[in-house]
Structures are given as C-alpha cells and as structure tokens.
KENUVO-75772 format. One record per residue (C-alpha): x, y, z; residue in three letters. Coordinates in Angstrom, 2 decimals. Layout:
REM residues N
NODE       u       v       w res
NODE       X       Y       Z ALA
...
//
This chain:
REM residues 115
NODE       u       v       w res
NODE -136.68    1.91 -184.98 GLY
NODE -138.27    5.34 -183.90 ASN
NODE -141.62    4.85 -183.66 VAL
NODE -143.84    7.95 -182.95 ARG
NODE -146.16    7.77 -180.08 LYS
NODE -149.59    7.15 -181.84 ILE
NODE -152.56    8.93 -179.12 LYS
NODE -155.48    8.11 -180.74 PHE
NODE -157.30    5.26 -182.74 CYS
NODE -157.43    6.24 -186.66 GLN
NODE -160.96    4.28 -186.85 TRP
NODE -163.03    5.30 -183.75 CYS
NODE -161.02    7.97 -182.32 GLY
NODE -160.36    6.10 -178.64 GLY
NODE -157.38    6.65 -176.16 PRO
NODE -154.37    4.24 -177.98 ALA
NODE -152.29    2.01 -175.26 LYS
NODE -148.84    1.03 -176.07 HIS
NODE -147.90   -2.91 -175.27 GLU
NODE -146.70   -5.90 -177.24 ILE
NODE -149.95   -7.37 -179.02 PRO
NODE -150.46  -11.37 -177.87 ASP
NODE -148.70  -13.35 -180.83 GLY
NODE -146.55  -10.01 -181.87 GLU
NODE -142.86   -8.92 -180.81 GLU
NODE -143.14   -5.27 -181.08 LYS
NODE -144.95   -2.43 -179.27 ILE
NODE -148.01   -1.31 -180.93 ARG
NODE -150.88    1.41 -180.75 ALA
NODE -154.16   -0.41 -179.38 ILE
NODE -157.42    1.12 -179.11 CYS
NODE -158.59    1.12 -175.95 THR
NODE -162.67    1.30 -177.29 LEU
NODE -162.45   -0.50 -179.98 CYS
NODE -159.15   -3.23 -180.28 GLY
NODE -157.44   -2.03 -183.48 LYS
NODE -154.06   -2.23 -183.86 ILE
NODE -152.36    0.70 -185.36 ALA
NODE -149.29   -0.71 -187.25 TYR
NODE -146.44    1.52 -188.31 GLN
NODE -144.48    0.47 -191.14 ASN
NODE -142.34    1.58 -193.98 PRO
NODE -144.70    1.23 -196.96 LYS
NODE -142.79   -0.96 -198.31 MET
NODE -143.40   -4.54 -199.48 VAL
NODE -141.32   -7.37 -199.65 VAL
NODE -141.45  -10.89 -200.41 GLY
NODE -139.73  -14.12 -202.21 CYS
NODE -140.31  -15.61 -205.72 LEU
NODE -139.88  -19.65 -204.89 ILE
NODE -139.21  -22.15 -207.17 GLU
NODE -139.40  -25.76 -205.74 HIS
NODE -139.03  -29.02 -208.25 ASP
NODE -140.11  -26.77 -211.12 ARG
NODE -143.37  -25.11 -209.45 LYS
NODE -144.05  -21.51 -207.93 ILE
NODE -145.30  -21.34 -204.56 LEU
NODE -148.45  -18.76 -204.46 LEU
NODE -150.37  -18.12 -201.45 CYS
NODE -154.61  -17.45 -201.59 LYS
NODE -155.18  -14.21 -200.25 ARG
NODE -157.45  -14.54 -197.14 ASN
NODE -158.21  -11.11 -196.62 ILE
NODE -159.09   -7.78 -198.68 GLU
NODE -157.84   -6.18 -200.80 PRO
NODE -157.90   -8.81 -203.56 SER
NODE -159.69  -11.31 -200.92 LEU
NODE -159.15  -14.99 -202.68 GLY
NODE -156.47  -14.19 -205.47 LEU
NODE -153.44  -15.95 -205.23 TRP
NODE -149.93  -13.91 -204.89 THR
NODE -146.75  -14.29 -203.96 LEU
NODE -145.87  -14.82 -200.35 PRO
NODE -145.04  -10.91 -199.37 ALA
NODE -146.24   -8.33 -196.89 GLY
NODE -145.30   -4.79 -195.44 TYR
NODE -141.43   -4.15 -194.05 LEU
NODE -140.95   -3.73 -190.37 GLU
NODE -139.21   -0.73 -188.82 ILE
NODE -135.48   -1.60 -188.64 GLY
NODE -135.67   -4.62 -191.14 GLU
NODE -133.40   -5.22 -194.22 SER
NODE -135.42   -6.06 -197.42 ALA
NODE -134.08   -9.72 -197.47 ALA
NODE -134.88   -9.80 -193.61 GLU
NODE -138.78   -8.79 -194.39 GLY
NODE -138.78  -11.47 -197.09 ALA
NODE -137.73  -14.07 -195.30 ILE
NODE -139.93  -13.12 -192.70 ARG
NODE -142.86  -12.74 -194.92 GLU
NODE -142.65  -16.13 -196.84 THR
NODE -142.41  -17.68 -193.24 TRP
NODE -145.95  -16.24 -191.79 GLU
NODE -147.81  -16.08 -194.85 GLU
NODE -146.80  -19.64 -196.42 ALA
NODE -144.77  -21.42 -193.02 GLY
NODE -141.91  -21.67 -195.75 ALA
NODE -138.38  -21.22 -194.67 GLU
NODE -136.25  -19.82 -197.15 VAL
NODE -133.15  -18.12 -198.48 GLU
NODE -132.59  -15.16 -200.54 VAL
NODE -130.43  -16.09 -203.03 ILE
NODE -130.71  -12.84 -205.49 SER
NODE -132.58   -9.74 -205.78 PRO
NODE -135.38  -10.38 -208.41 PHE
NODE -136.91   -6.60 -208.57 ALA
NODE -136.80   -3.42 -206.28 GLN
NODE -138.91   -0.18 -206.61 LEU
NODE -137.87    2.41 -204.78 ASP
NODE -140.42    5.15 -203.81 ILE
NODE -139.27    7.57 -201.34 PRO
NODE -142.00    9.37 -201.13 LEU
NODE -144.29    6.96 -199.01 ILE
NODE -141.93    7.19 -196.02 GLY
NODE -139.61    5.43 -196.81 GLN
//
C-alpha cells in the first residue's frame, strides 16, 4: 500500500528513519532517539472465533489496554490485507494457531477512522 512518510517521532519529536525492524516484514518509521516504532495501519481490528473440541480459544492480554484479561486472538489489519488474511495472521501471531476462515462471524464498518 501507499504509506505516508513519517518524518518525526510522535512520542519524543526525534527524527525518524525508515527501515524494516528486526522480526518484521514491512518498512516502518523508527525514531532515531527513543527507538519507538510508528505503525501505520487502518484502524480495523480482525480476529478469529475458534471452536475446537467444543472449546473456544482465548488469549490472555499481556499489554494495555486490558492487561491480564481474556480476549479472542485479534489485532489491527495491515495495509493491503483482506480481513480474512489479517484474521489468519493475527491468530497465528497471538495464539500460534493455524486457522482457516470458514465464514465471517461479524463485520462492523466505521469508515470515518481511516478505513
């Protein structure tokens, strides 16, 4: 997708460099002073509702918000991904589970937030 160039860090104001961080696949804006990464993605959350052996797969959150609470494996959609592709990727990243999207469960469209 078309990613706008971020010139300065949104947290400390330091200059940003554009490269692929360790363990990632996409170019990101990385602050040269504080090291924080600015993620540009549509504000669309995708995930999977997984039933296996009559049980539902949940993940315990290890970051805020809602640190320590249980949730479905989910996260932000990346630019250029379909909802199904993002749900599959997020489920792998969050729970280490390989899944196949059988049918959409729910969809909410909120176009004013950049999607």
